[in-house]
N, C-alpha and C positions, 0 to 999 in steps of 0.2 A: 281754638287753643284746647288744648288735650292735657291730661292731670297726671303726675308722677308719681309714683307713690315707691316709698323705700321701708319694705316689712321690714319689721321689728328684727327678723333673725341677720338681716345685714346689717346690727349697728355697729358701731364703736365704744364710744362710750355708752354706759348702758341706755339713755334718753335719746342718744341721736346717730344718723346714719354714719357709717362707717364712709370715710371721706372717700376711697379709691372707689367704692360701688358707687355712692351717690353721685360721683362725677363721670363712671362710666355709662351710666341710665342715662341721664342726661346726653352724654357726646353721642350717644345709640341716636337722638333724637335730631341731633345737630347735623350729624355726619350726614343726613342725607342729602345738605345741602354742599355739601363738601366737595372737590373733585378726588378724583381716587384713581389709578392705575392699577393695572395690573400686577405689579410685583405689591402693591401696600391695597388690599383692594378695602380695609377701615382708614378711613383718611387720617392724617394726625388732627385732634382737637384741644384744645386749650379749655381746663375748665377752672373758674373761680369761686373758689366757696367762700361766699360772703356772710353767712352766718352757718349755725349747726343744724346739717337737714333734721327736720321732725320724723316721727315712724307713725307709719298707717296712718297719718294723713296726706290728704291728696294736696300736692303742691299747683300751684295754675301756672302752663308753661304756654309760653307766647315772645311773639319776637321781641327781641332787644330793642332798648329805645335808644342806645348810641351807636354811634356808624364804626364801623370796622377800622380800624386803622391802616388798612390800603385801602378803603373805600369797597371794600368786597362784602362778601356775607357779613351781618354783621352778629348774626348769633341767635340765641334763643337764652331764656330766664326763667326759670323755676321761682316761684313765690309762695311765699304761706302767711296769712293775715296780711295781707297787705305788703310784706317787704320782700326783697330779692332776696333766695337763700343759695341757689347759683346761676352763673352765668357760662354758659359756652359759646365758643366761635370755632372756624376751622382757622388751621394756621398753618403755615407755609414755612415754619421755622426749624432747622433738622436736626434731630436728635442724636446721640451721640450714644453707640453701644456701651455697656460696660463691659469691660471685658470679663470672659467666662472664668466659671471653675470647675473644676471636676467633682462629677457627684458623690465620689467619696470624701474629699477633702469637706464638699457642704457637709453630708451627714456628721461629720467629723464636726464642725462646727457649731452646728446647732446644738451640742452639751456644752457651749459657751453661753450660750443666747443670755442676754441680762435678765431680761422678761421672765426667764424660769425665776427668779429670787426677788425681784422687784419689780411689780407691773403698775403705769399707769392707768390703764384701760385694759384687766383680765376679761372681759366681755367682748373685746374686738373682734368682728366676723375674720380678720386677717389675720391675725397675730397674737390673740387673747388667749392665754395661757386654760382659761375658764371653760374655753368650748369642747364640747367631746368630739372627737374622730367622727367626720360625717356631717356635722354642724358648725362646723368654724373651718378655716383654712390649715390653722394652726401651723402658718409658717414664722419656723424659730429660726432668724438670723442668726448667726455666731461669726466673730472677728476672722478675717484668711487674711491673707497677705494683701499687702496694699495693693495702691495700681497708682503708678507717679505721686509715690509719697501721698496719696490722699486713702483715707480709712474706707474699707471694702469689706464687708459682711455676705453670708452666702447662705442657703437653705435650701435643700429639695422639698420637692411640693408633687404630690401625687393629687391630680381633680376625683371629688367623689362623686357618683351619681350622682348624686342629690341636687346638683349645681350644674346637670347639662341642661342644654338650651339645644329646640330644635332649630338648628340653621343650614339648610342649604350647603352638598358638599361632597365629599367622597364614602358618606353615610357612615363616618364612624362618629360614634358621639363624642359631643366637645362643650368645654366651660361657654357660657353665655360671655357676653362682652362686657356686661356689669363686672361680672367675678374675674374676668381676666385684668380687668384695672385693677380691683380689687387685691390680685396680687401683686399686683406691680407698686402697690402704696406703701404698707409698713417699714417695710424692707430698706428704703428712703429714710425712714426716721430714725431707724435704728443703724446707718450709717453714719445720719449727723450725731446731734447729741442726745437724743431723747431718753439716754438713760441717764443726764445731767441733769435735765431742765426739762418741764413737759412744755412740750410742742403741738399744734393742729395741725391739719394741711387746710393752706391757705389759697395756693394754687396747685393746677397738676397738667402738665400735655403729655398726652401718650400716642404711641403708631402701633398701631398692630397689623403683623403680617399675617396671623392666622389666630386660629381658639385652642388652645389647650386640648389634646387628646384625653378625654377621661380614663382614667386607669393606668395612664404614663405617666412616670418618675419625670421629673423637670426642675429644674435646678432654678431658683432666684437670687439676683445679685443687687447687691448695693453698694452705692458711692457718695461718699460725702466730700461735695463741691466745695465746700467752705461756710462761714459764716459773720454774720456783720450784726453789731446791736441784736437783736432781739428776732432777725431771720438767720434763716440755714436753707442753703441749698443743696440738693441730692440728685442723683439720679439712680435708677434702676433699671434690668434687664430680664427677662424671662427665655430661659432657653430649654427646649424640647428634651428627648431624648438622643437626639443625634446630633446635639448640637446647633441643630441652628435657632435663631431668635424666632421667640414668636410675639417679643414686642418688646418696648423702650417707652423708658417715662422720665421727665422731669419733673421735679418738687419744688416749692418754695413752702418752706415753713415755719411758722410765725410761733414765739412765745410766749404762753398763755400764763395769769397767775390763779396757782390750783386755787385757792380761796373762793373765788367770782369765777372760774370758770363754771359754765353749766349749755 
């Protein structure tokens, strides 16, 4: 048994963790038991967010009680105060990359970011407008050309040294795995209909091919994939300065009542 803590810096709403960072943190633990290959050194992991992740509070992490759908590794669950908050398992489902956007177009799109005028969670580590440079990621996605008739948004992002992690590799400083998941998170919500209704992340699957290099400009692209009732499905892909895929994610969002959400 180990503990997982979401530091207050990595909040979404003021009192709970950013969904992508929290999901990436437990994915880093669950991935130890998932198969990998040379092309994808970090396995695809699916994380369900069952409750808002608490900040600065130890969540006990242990094996999930339920069986894996394919009879394989059932994954891990992080619990707080006796109830499950995050559940992660290996995933064998392929994730389709969102088509790339030129950095110039992504920079122009940032000026149209809806969150600049009205943001449900301005404190959000990934996309919050109230976060200073070097504190939050400040990923501000705006609309770009549609992909196959589906809404697409894009923004640039240059990882700050404060999100660097000690990882083996080529010696270049790179962002941590949870931060990489965070960069792939909110862009999906803005590609959906977050500007029209309050939604929170309910499930996220991500395939990480490499970690973002500190100080290098990246482009993150989000795609709206449809909605039904209170649910919305989106995707996101992060590209490096050479146009190579850093990681791809798929999300499930669920609409919540602003008056009762906490």
